[in-house]
C-alpha positions in Angstrom: -15.5 -2.5 -3.7 -18.1 -2.0 -6.3 -20.2 -4.9 -5.4 -20.0 -3.9 -1.9 -21.2 -0.3 -2.8 -23.9 -1.8 -5.0 -25.3 -4.0 -2.3 -24.4 -2.0 0.8 -28.0 -0.4 1.4 -29.6 -3.9 0.7 -27.3 -5.4 3.3 -28.0 -2.9 5.9 -31.9 -3.2 5.4 -31.5 -6.9 5.4 -29.4 -6.8 8.8 -31.9 -4.5 10.3 -34.9 -6.6 9.6 -33.1 -9.7 10.7 -32.2 -8.0 14.2 -35.1 -5.2 14.4 -36.3 -6.7 17.8 -32.7 -6.5 19.3 -31.9 -3.0 17.8 -35.2 -1.8 19.1 -34.5 -3.0 22.4 -31.0 -2.1 22.8 -29.9 0.8 20.8 -33.0 2.8 19.7 -32.7 6.5 20.6 -36.7 6.5 21.3 -37.2 3.4 23.3 -38.4 5.7 26.0 -40.9 7.2 23.7 -43.2 4.5 22.8 -45.8 6.6 21.2 -43.3 7.4 18.3 -43.3 3.6 17.3 -39.7 4.1 16.0 -39.0 0.1 16.9 -35.0 1.0 15.9 -35.8 2.9 12.6 -34.0 5.7 14.0 -30.7 3.7 13.9 -31.5 2.4 10.4 -31.5 5.9 9.0 -28.4 6.8 10.7 -26.7 3.7 9.2 -28.0 4.5 5.8 -27.1 7.9 6.0 -23.5 6.8 7.1 -23.5 4.5 4.3 -24.2 7.3 1.7 -21.6 9.7 3.0 -19.1 6.8 2.8 -20.4 6.2 -0.8 -19.9 9.8 -1.6 -16.3 10.0 -0.1 -15.3 7.0 -2.1 -16.9 8.5 -5.4 -14.8 11.8 -4.6 -11.6 9.9 -4.1 -12.2 7.7 -7.2 -12.8 10.7 -9.1 -9.7 12.4 -8.1 -7.7 9.2 -8.8 -9.3 9.1 -12.2 -8.4 12.7 -13.0 -5.0 12.3 -12.0 -4.8 9.2 -14.5 -6.0 10.9 -17.3 -3.8 14.3 -16.9 -0.5 12.2 -16.8 1.7 13.0 -19.7 3.6 10.2 -21.1 7.0 10.8 -22.7 8.6 8.1 -24.8 12.3 7.8 -24.8 13.7 7.5 -28.0 16.5 5.0 -28.3 18.3 4.9 -31.7 20.2 1.8 -33.0 23.9 2.1 -32.2 25.1 -0.2 -35.0 23.1 1.7 -37.4 24.4 5.0 -36.3 27.9 3.7 -36.5 27.1 2.6 -40.3 25.8 6.2 -40.7 28.8 8.1 -39.5 31.3 6.1 -41.2 33.4 4.5 -38.3 35.9 2.1 -38.8 34.2 -1.2 -40.4 36.6 -3.2 -38.1 34.2 -2.5 -35.2 31.1 -3.4 -37.2 32.3 -6.9 -37.4 31.7 -7.3 -33.5 28.0 -7.0 -33.6 26.6 -8.4 -30.4 24.5 -11.6 -30.7 22.1 -12.9 -28.2 23.8 -16.0 -27.4 20.7 -17.5 -25.7 19.4 -18.0 -29.4 22.3 -20.5 -29.9 21.7 -22.5 -26.5 17.6 -22.6 -26.5 15.9 -23.7 -29.3 12.0 -23.7 -29.3 10.4 -27.4 -28.9 10.1 -29.2 -32.1 6.9 -31.2 -33.3 7.1 -34.9 -32.6 6.6 -36.8 -35.8 6.5 -40.7 -36.2 
């Protein structure tokens, strides 16, 4: 999107120069007034003004999105360790023997370095 906005005016001017005769013959608002020597530049001005308005609208939308991003509060959820809580409160030690273990550590081993 940024690249398009950067080269938008350049692309409009290049397209106009490449098709100026066609634009002057078919789209020019002043083709019935040859003394103005418009040659389709009225259409070029309209397109450039329209592109500028679109860029301004896009800038405003991006600014609103950025402002929302900066004003969002982050709330962290504090999660305690249930086993240490059990140890601190003095629950029956029988329950502490049932500490959960991640069984995947027993099954999945990291690859070992191959040595000859």
